[in-house]
VEXLUMDREN-164206 format. One record per atom (N, C-alpha, C): x, y, z; residue in one letter. Coordinates in steps of 0.2 Angstrom, whole numbers, padded with zeros to 4 digits, always signed. Atoms other than C-alpha are relative to their C-alpha. Example, Ala and Ser with C-alpha at 12.3 -4.5 7.8 and 13.67 -1.06 7.14 Angstrom:
BEGIN
+0004-0006+0000A/+0062-0022+0039A/+0004+0006+0000A/-0004-0006-0001S/+0068-0005+0036S/-0004+0005+0003S/
END
This chain:
BEGIN
+0001+0002+0007X/-0660-0503-0431X/-0004+0005-0004X/+0004-0005+0004X/-0666-0491-0445X/-0006-0003-0003X/+0006+0002+0003X/-0683-0492-0453X/+0002-0004-0007X/-0002+0003+0007X/-0674-0496-0470X/+0002-0008+0001X/-0002+0007-0001X/-0666-0512-0462X/-0006-0004+0002X/+0006+0004-0002X/-0683-0517-0455X/-0004-0002-0007X/+0004+0001+0007X/-0691-0515-0473X/+0003-0006-0003X/-0003+0005+0003X/-0678-0526-0480X/+0000-0007+0004X/+0000+0006-0004X/-0679-0539-0466X/-0007-0003-0001X/+0007+0003+0000X/-0698-0541-0468X/-0002-0002-0007X/+0001+0002+0007X/-0697-0544-0487X/+0004-0006-0001X/-0003+0006+0002X/-0693-0560-0494X/+0007+0001-0005X/-0006-0001+0004X/-0676-0562-0503X/-0001+0000-0007X/+0001+0000+0008X/-0683-0566-0520X/-0007+0001-0001X/+0007-0001+0002X/-0699-0561-0529X/+0000-0004-0007X/+0001+0003+0007X/-0707-0569-0545X/+0002+0005-0005X/+0000-0005+0005X/-0707-0552-0554X/+0000+0007+0003X/+0000-0007-0003X/-0704-0534-0551X/-0007+0004-0002X/+0006-0003+0002X/-0720-0523-0551X/+0003+0006-0005X/-0001-0005+0005X/-0721-0511-0566X/+0003+0007+0003X/-0002-0007-0003X/-0719-0495-0555X/+0007+0000+0002X/-0007+0001-0002X/-0702-0502-0548X/+0004+0000-0007X/-0004+0000+0006X/-0696-0505-0566X/+0001+0007-0003X/+0000-0007+0002X/-0701-0487-0571X/+0005+0004+0005X/-0005-0004-0005X/-0692-0480-0555X/+0007-0001-0002X/-0007+0002+0001X/-0676-0489-0559X/+0002+0004-0007X/-0002-0003+0006X/-0676-0482-0577X/+0000+0008+0001X/+0000-0008-0001X/-0681-0464-0572X/+0006+0002+0004X/-0005-0002-0004X/-0669-0464-0558X/+0007+0000-0003X/-0006+0001+0004X/-0655-0470-0569X/+0001+0006-0005X/+0000-0006+0005X/-0659-0457-0583X/+0001+0006+0004X/-0001-0007-0004X/-0660-0443-0570X/+0007+0001+0002X/-0007-0001-0002X/-0642-0447-0564X/+0004+0000-0006X/-0004-0001+0007X/-0637-0447-0583X/+0004-0007-0001X/-0004+0007+0001X/-0631-0466-0582X/-0004-0004-0005X/+0003+0006+0005X/-0633-0479-0596X/-0001-0006+0004X/+0001+0006-0004X/-0638-0496-0591X/+0007-0003+0002X/-0007+0002-0001X/-0620-0501-0593X/+0004+0003+0006X/-0003-0003-0005X/-0614-0488-0582X/-0003-0001+0007X/+0003+0002-0006X/-0626-0492-0568X/+0002-0007+0002X/-0002+0007-0002X/-0622-0510-0569X/+0007+0000+0002X/-0007+0000-0003X/-0604-0507-0567X/+0001+0003+0007X/+0000-0003-0006X/-0607-0496-0552X/-0002-0005+0006X/+0002+0005-0005X/-0616-0511-0543X/+0003-0007-0002X/-0004+0006+0001X/-0604-0524-0550X/-0005-0006-0003X/+0004+0005+0003X/-0617-0533-0561X/+0000+0001-0007X/-0001-0001+0007X/-0619-0536-0579X/-0006+0005-0003X/+0005-0005+0003X/-0629-0523-0590X/-0006-0004-0001X/+0006+0004+0002X/-0641-0537-0595X/-0005+0000+0007X/+0004+0000-0006X/-0647-0537-0576X/-0004+0007+0000X/+0004-0007+0000X/-0652-0518-0577X/-0005+0000-0005X/+0005+0000+0006X/-0660-0521-0594X/-0006-0004+0002X/+0005+0005-0002X/-0670-0536-0587X/-0004+0003+0006X/+0004-0003-0006X/-0675-0526-0571X/-0005+0005-0003X/+0004-0005+0002X/-0681-0511-0581X/-0006-0003-0005X/+0005+0003+0004X/-0691-0522-0593X/-0005-0005+0004X/+0005+0004-0004X/-0699-0532-0579X/+0001-0008-0001X/-0002+0007+0001X/-0690-0548-0584X/+0004-0003+0006X/-0005+0003-0005X/-0680-0560-0573X/-0003+0000+0007X/+0002+0001-0007X/-0681-0564-0554X/+0004+0005+0004X/-0004-0005-0004X/-0676-0548-0544X/+0003-0003+0007X/-0003+0002-0006X/-0665-0550-0529X/+0000+0007+0004X/+0000-0006-0004X/-0667-0538-0514X/+0007+0003+0001X/-0006-0003+0000X/-0648-0536-0513X/+0002+0005-0006X/-0001-0004+0006X/-0647-0530-0531X/-0004+0007+0000X/+0005-0006-0001X/-0662-0518-0528X/+0003+0005+0005X/-0002-0004-0005X/-0654-0511-0513X/+0007+0004-0003X/-0005-0003+0004X/-0638-0507-0523X/-0002+0005-0004X/+0003-0004+0005X/-0648-0499-0536X/-0003+0006+0003X/+0003-0006-0004X/-0657-0488-0523X/+0005+0005+0002X/-0005-0005-0003X/-0641-0481-0516X/+0003+0004-0006X/-0003-0004+0006X/-0634-0476-0534X/-0005+0005-0002X/+0004-0005+0003X/-0650-0468-0540X/-0004+0004+0005X/+0003-0005-0006X/-0656-0461-0523X/-0007-0001+0000X/+0007+0001+0000X/-0674-0468-0525X/-0001-0006+0004X/+0002+0006-0004X/-0682-0480-0513X/-0004-0005-0005X/+0003+0005+0004X/-0687-0496-0522X/-0003-0006+0003X/+0002+0005-0004X/-0691-0508-0508X/-0004+0003+0006X/+0004-0001-0006X/-0704-0508-0494X/-0005+0006-0001X/+0004-0005+0000X/-0715-0494-0490X/+0003+0007-0002X/-0003-0006+0003X/-0712-0476-0497X/+0004-0001-0006X/-0003+0001+0006X/-0707-0483-0513X/-0001+0006-0005X/+0001-0005+0005X/-0703-0470-0526X/+0003+0007+0004X/-0003-0006-0004X/-0697-0457-0512X/+0007+0000+0000X/-0007-0001-0001X/-0680-0450-0511X/+0003-0004+0005X/-0003+0004-0005X/-0668-0461-0502X/+0004+0005+0005X/-0004-0004-0004X/-0662-0453-0486X/+0007-0002+0002X/-0007+0002-0001X/-0644-0452-0483X/+0001+0000+0007X/-0002+0002-0007X/-0637-0459-0467X/+0005+0006+0002X/-0004-0005-0003X/-0629-0446-0456X/+0005-0003+0005X/-0005+0003-0004X/-0613-0453-0449X/+0004+0005+0005X/-0003-0004-0005X/-0602-0447-0435X/+0007+0002-0004X/-0006-0003+0002X/-0587-0436-0440X/+0005-0001+0005X/-0006+0001-0004X/-0570-0440-0434X/+0004+0007+0001X/
END
């Protein structure tokens, strides 16, 4: 089991509110990839309002959605090493 999976397992599924640094990381990561809120939302199959709410620190964030955002923007948002580049998994080639 990877350390990423352990980070997700040790965290609760829901939080009251996103920390400000995570809100900022989402916005900065999205902008660095040249994505609008609407484009990011469509890539993770969510409504644009979800991205707007997360970036503004409103709403109740879900770990599953944060994990999807992590994969798209390439920045760790959950667990330790928050803000670090997300390491790509190396799979076996056929």
